C-alpha positions in Angstrom: 2.2 13.7 26.9 -0.5 12.2 24.6 0.9 11.7 20.9 -1.3 11.6 17.8 -1.8 8.6 15.7 -2.2 9.0 12.6 -4.4 6.9 9.9 -2.8 4.0 8.4 0.0 4.1 11.2 0.6 1.4 13.9 -2.0 1.8 16.9 -3.9 3.8 15.0 -6.9 1.1 15.9 -7.0 1.5 19.4 -6.6 5.8 19.4 -9.1 5.7 17.7 -11.7 4.1 19.7 -10.0 6.1 22.8 -10.7 9.3 21.3 -14.1 8.4 19.9 -15.3 7.2 23.6 -13.2 10.2 25.0 -15.4 12.9 22.7 -18.9 11.1 23.1 -18.2 11.7 27.0 -17.3 15.2 26.7 -19.8 16.3 24.1 -22.3 13.7 26.8 -21.3 15.7 29.9 -21.3 19.2 27.9 -25.3 18.9 26.8 -25.9 17.6 30.4 -24.2 20.8 31.8 -25.3 23.4 29.2 -29.4 22.2 29.7 -28.9 22.1 33.9 -26.9 25.9 33.4 -30.0 27.4 31.4 -32.7 25.6 33.7 -31.3 26.4 36.9 -30.5 30.3 35.9 -32.9 30.9 33.7 -35.9 28.0 35.0 -37.4 27.4 31.8 -35.6 24.7 29.1 -36.8 27.5 26.2 -33.2 29.6 26.2 -30.4 29.4 24.0 -28.2 27.4 25.8 -30.9 24.2 25.2 -30.9 24.7 21.7 -27.0 24.7 21.9 -27.1 21.4 23.7 -29.4 20.1 21.7 -27.2 21.1 18.3 -24.4 19.2 20.2 -26.2 15.9 20.3 -25.7 15.5 16.4 -21.6 15.1 16.7 -21.8 13.3 20.0 -24.8 10.5 18.2 -21.8 10.1 14.8 -19.0 9.9 17.6 -21.1 7.2 19.0 -22.3 5.9 15.9 -18.3 5.7 14.6 -17.3 4.1 18.2 -20.2 1.1 17.9 -19.2 0.6 14.3 -15.3 0.3 14.8 -15.5 -1.6 18.0 -15.8 -5.1 17.0 -12.4 -4.5 15.3 -9.4 -6.1 17.3 -5.5 -5.0 16.7 -3.1 -7.8 15.9 -0.8 -9.2 17.8 2.6 -7.5 18.5 4.6 -10.7 17.9 2.9 -10.6 15.0 3.0 -6.9 13.5 6.6 -7.5 14.1 7.2 -10.4 12.0 5.7 -8.5 9.2 7.7 -5.6 9.2 10.0 -7.8 9.2 9.4 -9.2 6.3 8.5 -5.4 4.6 11.1 -4.0 6.0 11.2 0.1 4.7 8.4 -0.6 2.4 5.0 1.2 2.2 2.7 -0.8 4.9 -0.4 0.7 6.6 -2.6 -0.5 9.8 -5.9 -1.4 10.7 -7.4 0.7 8.0 -11.3 0.1 8.3 -13.3 1.0 5.3 -17.1 0.7 5.1 -19.5 -0.1 2.0 -22.6 0.8 1.3 -24.3 -2.4 2.3 -23.1 -1.7 5.4 -20.3 -4.5 4.9 -16.8 -3.3 6.7 -13.4 -4.6 6.0 -10.7 -4.7 8.5 -7.3 -4.3 6.5 -5.2 -5.6 8.8 -1.9 -4.7 6.7 -2.2 -3.2 3.7 1.6 -3.4 1.4 1.9 -1.3 -1.4 4.2 -2.6 -3.7 5.2 -2.0 -7.6 3.7 -5.1 -8.6 0.7 -4.3 -6.8 -1.4 -3.9 -3.2 -1.4 -6.5 -1.4 -4.0 -6.6 2.0 -4.8 -8.9 4.6 -8.2 -9.4 5.9 -8.3 -11.7 9.4 -12.0 -12.7 8.5 -12.0 -15.8 6.8 -16.3 -14.9 6.1 -14.9 -12.0 4.2 -16.2 -11.7 0.1 -13.0 -11.3 -1.4 -14.4 -10.3 -4.9 -16.8 -8.0 -4.0 -13.9 -6.1 -1.2 -11.6 -5.9 -3.8 -14.2 -4.9 -6.7 -15.2 -2.0 -3.6 -11.7 -1.0 -2.9 -10.6 -0.9 -6.6 -13.2 1.3 -7.9 -11.9 4.1 -5.5 -8.7 3.5 -6.5 -10.3 4.0 -10.1 -12.3 7.1 -9.2 -9.0 8.7 -8.5 -6.6 7.4 -11.4 -4.5 5.3 -9.5 -5.8 1.9 -10.2 -3.4 -0.7 -10.1 -3.8 -4.7 -9.3 -5.1 -5.4 -5.3 -5.3 -8.8 -3.9 -6.8 -9.7 -0.7 -5.6 -12.3 1.6 -7.8 -14.0 4.3 -5.1 -16.5 5.4 -2.1 -14.9 7.2 0.3 -18.0 6.4 -0.4 -17.1 2.6 -0.5 -13.5 2.9 3.5 -13.7 4.5 4.4 -16.3 1.2 3.9 -13.7 -1.0 5.4 -10.5 1.2 8.3 -12.5 1.3 8.6 -13.4 -2.4 8.4 -9.7 -3.3 11.4 -7.6 -3.9 12.2 -5.5 -1.4 11.4 -1.8 -1.6 11.9 1.4 0.3 9.2 4.3 1.2 11.9 7.2 0.8 12.5 5.7 -3.1 9.4 4.4 -4.2 7.5 5.8 -6.8 4.9 8.6 -6.2 2.3 6.4 -7.5 2.5 4.3 -4.8 2.1 7.3 -2.1 -1.3 8.3 -4.0 -2.6 4.7 -3.3 -1.4 4.9 0.2 -3.4 8.1 0.4 -6.9 6.8 -1.4 -6.8 4.4 0.9 -6.7 6.2 4.1 -9.1 8.6 2.4 -11.6 6.4 2.1 -11.1 4.5 5.8 -12.8 4.8 8.7 
């Protein structure tokens, strides 16, 4: 039985890639099928089936474009995920949020921890311009009236040390403001 993995949960990136690939292939096969059925039965490509096939190319192209943009990102190793989970405990933690900006730069937030003292995120790409990324993400938080401190880390060991230094929190008893921040980041991610 297939289970749907929600955005922000562990395994979402892999499930999203497979979902996009399956959808693209299904739409492609459907387009070819509609064109062939229209041509074989009506002996012309000027029919309603061809129009439907052409219109189906739009969602197929969107699925392929999204697949091509997320294929470069990789999930973190299971041991590392387990280690981060042990540090966080029952806190508000999201995985593999991919946020694209207008300039075409995408940020893979491998781990995002929402804490009373701020948002702490790990980006595996050490070449990332941290200042630009923080400003871009904070702008969305500001627009939704849930702005707060946001710190991005590109060094995993520094990130782990920061998480270890924070007081423990619990998703069940945390402030609703943290869940609103989590919702904003999930909404703007791919």
